[in-house]
C-alpha positions in Angstrom: 36.5 34.4 126.8 36.1 32.4 130.0 39.4 33.7 131.3 38.2 37.2 130.8 34.9 36.5 132.6 36.8 35.0 135.5 39.0 38.1 135.8 35.9 40.3 135.5 34.1 38.4 138.3 37.2 38.6 140.6 36.6 42.4 141.0 33.8 44.0 142.9 32.8 46.0 139.8 32.9 42.9 137.7 30.7 41.0 140.1 28.2 43.8 139.9 28.2 43.8 136.1 27.8 40.0 135.9 25.0 40.1 138.4 23.2 42.8 136.4 23.7 40.8 133.2 22.4 37.7 134.8 19.3 39.5 136.1 18.7 41.0 132.6 18.9 37.6 131.0 16.5 36.0 133.6 14.1 39.0 133.2 14.2 38.6 129.4 13.8 34.9 128.9 12.5 33.4 132.1 10.5 35.4 134.7 9.7 39.1 135.1 8.1 40.7 138.2 4.9 42.6 137.5 2.8 44.7 139.9 -1.0 45.2 139.7 -1.8 48.9 139.6 -5.6 48.8 139.1 -8.7 46.8 140.1 -9.7 45.6 136.6 -8.8 42.0 137.3 -10.5 41.7 140.7 -11.2 39.4 142.4 -8.5 37.2 140.8 -5.8 39.9 141.2 -5.7 42.7 143.8 -4.1 46.1 143.7 -0.8 45.7 145.3 -0.2 42.1 144.1 3.3 41.4 142.8 3.5 38.5 140.3 6.0 36.5 138.4 5.3 36.4 134.6 6.8 33.6 132.6 8.4 35.2 129.5 8.9 31.8 127.7 5.2 30.7 127.9 4.2 32.2 124.5 7.7 32.4 122.9 9.6 35.7 122.4 9.0 38.9 120.4 10.7 42.2 120.4 8.5 43.2 123.4 9.9 40.3 125.5 13.2 42.2 126.0 13.8 45.4 128.0 13.8 48.5 125.8 13.2 46.2 122.7 17.0 45.4 122.6 16.4 42.4 120.3 14.7 43.8 117.2 13.1 40.5 116.0 10.1 40.9 113.6 8.3 37.7 114.5 7.7 35.6 117.5 10.4 33.0 118.2 9.4 29.6 119.7 5.8 30.8 119.5 3.1 29.0 121.6 -0.5 30.0 121.5 -2.2 31.1 124.8 -4.9 29.0 126.2 -8.4 30.4 126.9 -8.4 31.5 130.5 -4.7 32.5 130.7 -4.0 35.7 132.5 -1.6 37.4 130.2 0.6 40.5 130.3 0.8 42.3 127.0 1.9 45.6 125.6 -1.0 48.1 125.3 -1.7 48.2 121.5 -2.1 52.0 121.1 1.0 52.6 123.2 3.4 49.7 123.6 5.3 51.5 126.3 2.5 50.5 128.7 1.8 47.0 130.1 -1.7 45.7 130.5 -2.8 42.5 132.2 -6.1 40.7 131.3 -7.6 37.3 130.8 -7.3 35.7 127.3 -10.8 34.7 126.3 -10.8 34.6 122.5 -8.3 32.9 120.1 -7.9 33.7 116.4 -11.2 32.9 114.6 -13.3 32.9 117.7 -16.5 35.0 118.0 -17.1 36.8 121.3 -20.2 38.6 122.5 -21.7 39.6 125.9 -25.4 39.5 126.2 -27.1 40.7 129.4 -23.8 40.3 131.2 -23.3 36.7 130.0 -20.2 35.8 128.0 -20.8 34.0 124.7 -17.9 32.1 123.1 -18.5 31.0 119.5 -22.3 31.6 120.1 -22.3 29.3 123.2 -23.0 30.8 126.6 -20.0 30.3 129.0 -21.6 28.7 132.1 -21.6 30.9 135.1 -22.7 30.2 138.7 -24.0 32.9 141.0 -22.1 32.9 144.3 -23.8 35.8 146.0 -22.6 39.3 146.9 -19.2 40.6 148.1 -18.7 43.9 149.7 -15.2 45.3 149.0 -13.4 48.2 150.5 -10.4 49.5 148.5 -7.2 51.1 149.8 -8.8 54.6 149.6 -11.7 53.5 151.9 -14.3 53.4 149.2 -16.8 50.5 149.5 -18.7 48.8 146.7 -20.9 45.7 146.5 -20.4 43.2 143.6 -22.3 40.3 142.4 -19.9 37.4 142.2 -20.0 34.7 139.5 -17.9 31.7 138.6 -17.3 31.3 134.9 -16.3 27.9 133.6 -14.8 26.9 130.2 -15.0 23.6 128.4 -11.2 23.2 128.8 -11.6 23.0 132.6 -10.5 26.5 133.4 -12.7 28.6 135.7 -12.4 31.8 137.6 -14.4 34.4 139.5 -15.8 37.6 138.0 -17.3 40.7 139.6 -20.4 42.3 138.3 -20.8 45.9 139.6 -24.1 46.6 138.0 -26.7 44.5 136.1 -27.0 47.1 133.4 -23.4 48.1 132.7 -22.3 49.9 129.6 -20.5 46.8 128.3 -23.1 44.2 129.5 -24.4 44.0 125.9 -21.9 44.2 123.1 -21.6 43.8 119.3 -20.3 40.5 118.0 -16.5 40.4 117.8 -14.6 38.1 115.5 -11.0 37.7 116.5 -8.7 38.2 113.5 -5.8 35.9 112.7 -2.7 36.7 114.7 -4.7 38.4 117.5 -6.4 37.6 120.8 -9.4 38.9 122.7 -8.9 39.8 126.4 -11.3 40.7 129.2 -10.9 41.9 132.8 -12.5 39.8 135.5 -14.0 43.0 137.0 -16.3 43.2 134.0 -18.0 46.6 134.6 -14.7 48.3 135.5 -12.2 47.1 132.9 -10.9 48.7 129.8 -10.3 45.7 127.5 -10.8 44.2 124.1 -14.5 45.2 124.1 -13.4 48.8 123.5 -12.1 48.5 120.0 -11.1 52.2 119.9 -9.2 52.0 123.1 -7.7 48.5 123.5 -9.1 46.3 120.8 -7.7 42.9 119.7 -4.3 42.0 121.1 -1.6 41.4 118.4 0.4 38.2 119.0 3.6 40.1 119.0 2.4 42.3 121.9 2.2 39.3 124.3 4.8 39.6 127.0 4.1 36.5 129.1 1.7 34.5 131.3 1.0 35.4 134.9 2.0 32.4 137.1 2.1 33.2 140.8 1.7 36.0 143.4 4.9 36.2 145.3 3.9 39.0 147.6 1.0 41.4 148.1 0.6 44.7 149.9 -2.7 46.3 151.0 -1.4 49.8 150.6 -1.3 50.7 154.3 2.4 51.2 154.4 4.9 52.9 152.2 7.8 50.9 150.8 10.3 52.4 153.2 8.1 51.9 156.3 9.5 48.4 157.0 8.2 48.4 160.5 4.6 48.5 159.1 5.1 45.7 156.6 3.6 43.0 158.9 0.3 44.8 158.8 0.6 45.7 155.2 1.4 42.3 153.7 -1.5 40.1 152.6 0.1 36.8 153.7 -2.9 34.8 152.5 -2.2 35.8 148.9 1.5 34.8 148.9 1.9 31.8 146.7 -1.4 32.2 144.9 -1.2 30.3 141.6 -2.8 32.0 138.6 
């Protein structure tokens, strides 16, 4: 076997095949790049951010592997997410699509939003008002958000945007997270399709978890196309490189 691999690696074609196999293995069991296509996780994540997602953080399911090449029926080496993790998961109604949100509720938790305040197990999650932030997106549209810092008892905290004090999802029913499922929210609370919408996203099955977002390795502001290398210095958000999540 090793003699065959050495012969394969000695040819240009073999080197390419082995490199592709190595990349596939790394992508399946270690880290996978993921890009942010929408503003639902602002301000924590920006459109144009590119992240590394750890595939091993929650163990492995059939959705951990490209094209579901390994048809396992249960999670292997399963580990439960922590409240506050930013997780990539397969969109429950259509597992061909990836979503990224923040895990708020674990199995058995109750979740509710009242007047924009998040309640976890009937206890208000502390939030601190930090003032307003005026944001211009890549299309030139400008919007003003109220910014809050939410803090959990486990020491995790993050910033959230509130676009309007009377948003459609600022007052919700009481959700009870079923066993084997999780409840996820976007940080851009009034502009996120997430677990609050039971008929669109709903609770996240454990097997749909792909991995935990770890670090921003590069970020583009949208002012340059990929092939316009000469414009990259103006398009790269250097301040976001290396941002830990």
